N, C-alpha and C positions, 0 to 999 in steps of 0.2 A: 682557522682552515675550514673548508667546506668538508663535509663529510658525507658518506651515502650508506644506504641498507645493504648488507652483504649476505643476509640470511638469518633465518628465525634462530638459529642456534650459534650465530657468530655475532661479535660486536661490529659496530659501524666502522668503517674504514675511511681513511682520508683519501680525497679524490687527487690522483696523480701522484700520490706519495706511496712508496714501496717498502715492504719489508725485505729483511736480509735474504738474498738467494733468490728474489723475484725476478723474473724475465720481465722487464718493464716495457719491452716492445709490444707485447700482447696482453698487457694488464692496465686496466684503467685506475688502479689504486688497491693497495691491499694492506696498508699499515694501519693497525687498529688505532682508532680515535681514542685518545686518552682523557678527553674532556667528559664531564658528566652530561647526561641527557635526561630530558623530561621522562618521568615515570609513566606517564599517560601516553604521549604521542611518541615518545622515544626518538624525537628529531631535534628539538630545540636545545642548545647547549645551556644547561642549567643544573644546579644540584636540586634535587626534589622535584617539584611540579612547576612547569612554566605558567606565566599568568594567563595566557590564553586557555589552556586546559583547565586552570583553576576556576576561571570565569565560566567556561562551559560546564563543569561539573556543579558549580553552584547554581547556574541557570536550569539544569536538568532538576536539581533539587526543588527549586522554587516552582518550576512547572509541574512537578508532581503534585504539590500542595494546591496549585491553581486548578489543576485537572479534577483532582479529587473533590473539590468543591462543586465542580460542574456534573458529578456523576448523578445526584438526585435528579436533576432536570433530565438527564438522558434516560433514567428509569422511567421517569413519568412519560416521556416521549415513545421509548421502546417497549415498555411493559417489564413485568417482573421476571419474564423468561430469559431477558438478554444478559450478556456478559457483564454489562455495567452493575446490575443487581448483585452479581457475584462478587464484584470488586468492593461493594458496600458492605458485604457480609463479614463474618469473622474470618480471622486468618489463623494460621498455626501460631504456636507461642514464639515470638521472635526473641524474646529475652532467653529462654532456654537454648534456641539454637544459637544465639550469640556467645553464650558461655561455651557451648560445645566447639565452636569454631575458634574461639580463643585458645580452648585446649589443643585444637589441632595445630593452631600456629606455634604453640608452645611445645608440640612433640609428644604430648601425652596421649593423644588419640590418632589413630591412622588417618592418613589423609582421605583414604577412599570411603570413609565412614558415611559421608554424606552425598555421595554420588548420587543416590536415588531421588534425592530432592533437588537436583540441578533444575534451573529453569523456572523456579517459583517466582511470579512477577507481581503478586498481590503487593499493592503500594505499603500497606501496613507491615507486611512480612519483610519487604526489602529495607524500608526505612528502620523499623524496628529491631531487625537483625543487626544492622550497622550501628544503631544508637547502642545496643548492648556491647558490641564488639570494641567501639571506640571508648566508651565509658570505662571498660574494663583495662583497655591498654593505656588509657590516660589516667587511670586511677581517679575517676570522678565518681561521685555518689550516684547510686541509682536512682530513678525518678520516684517520687514518694506517691504520685497519683498514677492512675492507671493510663498506661501508654497509648497514645494516638498518633496518627500521621501528622498532625499539627505539631504535637509536643516533640516528636522525633525530628521534624523538620527544622524546627526552631533550635534545638540542641546542635544538630549537625552544621546548620548554617553558622552559628556563632563560633563554632570550633575549627571551621574548615581551613581558614589560612593556616593555623598551626598544624592541621592534620596533613596539609599538603607536603609538608617537609618532614613529616614524622617517619622514622626509618622502619619501625617494628610493626607496622600494619600496611599491607599493600593497598595504597592509595589507588593504584591503578585498577585494581578489582573494584573498589569502591565506586570509582568514576564509571566504570564500565556497567555496573549493575544499576546505577541510577539512570544511565542513559538508555539502558534496555528496558527499564520500568517505565521511563517516559515514553518510549516508542510505543509499548504495548498500551499505555493509556490513550495515546494518540489515536492508535488504530480503533480502540473500543469507541472513543467519542466520534470519531470520523465516520464510523459505520452509521451512526445515527443521523449524520448530516448528508449522506448520499441521497441524491434526487434521481428518481426512476423517470427518466425523459424517454418520449416516443417520438412518432412521426411529426412532421409539421402540421401546423393547424391549416385546415383549408380555407380559413377566413383570413389570416394575417401572416401565416408562413412561419411564425414562431413555433419552436418545438413544444409539444403538449408534456404536461407532467402527470404521473399517475396519482390518482386520487382515490383514497380508500373510505368507503362509506361503513356506517355501523353494521349494514346487511350486505351480503354478497351482490344482490341485486343493484344497490347503490354504488358499487364500484365503477370506475371509469377513468376518463382523462379530461384534464381542463388546461386550457391555453393560458399561460400566465399573462399574456398581454391583453387580449380581447374578453378573456374569462368564458369563453365558448366551452360548454361542457358536451362531452360525448360519451354516450354509454358504450359498453364493451363492444356490442354488436355494431354500433354506429363507427366505432373507432376501426374495427376490423375491416369494414366495407370501405372505409376512407383509405385505408392503407393499400387494400387490394386495387382501388381505382388509380392511386398514385403509382403503384407498380406497373399497373397496365399502361399508364401514361408516360413512364420514364424508363422502364427496363430495356436494356439493349438486346436481351434474349427473352423470348416468351414461349410457352407451351403452344402447340398447334390450335387448342381451343382458344386461348387468350389472343392469338394472333386473329383468329377469325372475328373474334368479339370486337377486337380494335378496328378491323376494316369495316365492321358493320357499325361503328360508333359515329358520334358527331365530330370526331376530330378532324379540324381543317386540313390536315396533312394527308388525309385518305378520302378526301371529297371525290377525287377523280379516279380513284381506284376501283377495281372490281371486287365486290364482296363474294368470298368463297367459303366454302366449308373446311372444316379442320382436316378432312379426308384429302381435299385437293392440296392443301399445304403440305402434307406428309408425302404425297404423290411428287410434288415439286422437288422436294428433298431427296426422294428416291432417284429422280432423274438428273440430281446435281445442280439444279437451277437455284437452290437456296442452301445455305450452310445450316448444319445441325450439330448437336453435341449432347452428351449426357451430363446432367446436372443434379445432384442429389437424388439419383434414381429416376429422374425424369428426362425425357427428351425435349430440348428446347431449340427454337429455331431463331436465326438472326433477323431482327425486325426489319432492318434495312433491306435485306434479301428479299423478304416477304413482300414489301411495299413496291420493290422494283418489279418483281415477277407480276404482281397484281397490276401495276400500271401498263406493263408490256401487253397483259391479256387485254387491258381496256382499249390500247391502241389497235390490237389486232381486231377487236370487235368493230371498232369505229372504222 
């Protein structure tokens, strides 16, 4: 029978099956589902952990190991001030915390004892803590060598199929923390892969990419296609020209500069001053509005008014 979620504090219920005393006409189903559900997704009918969630947890564990191997390259790219360097550094003692969490599970220590440490996502802390928890629960020997992410991942990976059905340790918490740690590592590594793109290249139209030099004077923008390099001043001038050529709304000064430019669209228009454009707006001949503290004017209306003035002069 199909079942559905009924609330965090209630068991799943069978669809269109009703408990004693239920008004079936207004209820989509309220009879508690008696089948076992996956400890991780709480959806699949299975005792312990379903195959999909087990595979996802194993994948998260292996991804953590893979991304930890990528941290040195990230440090080389981003420098020692970044978060990748923090993740390469030492962590709190996961073995000590593992024994403490085992004591909490056994009821010897209050559950809120470790609340202040919630959210620790250092990969060695996460994998090392669970290494200690599972070794204690499964009565396995402690590692004889210094704990590392690689050794913790190796142990957890080898035991995971058995751990998924073990009743006395919350496999769902283990799975959730591994996935959270993986997400944290992904964010750190992806931060280093972000590319700062800018305005399109004036030569080929491809968006330029920020390029940092050894000195501030060498900073600028480079087109990834034609390799044209622009200094910061050249880039800002190009952006201003592109805005002048394409923006729908312009300031009075920019409108006047546009009318005086070599743009073919204004070849037959009258060149006027910014004051004239403001006067046209006051008389209602062109639309204006406020934008980021500035008054801007509709380019199409400015051109129309300028062409009308040209016709009047002719």
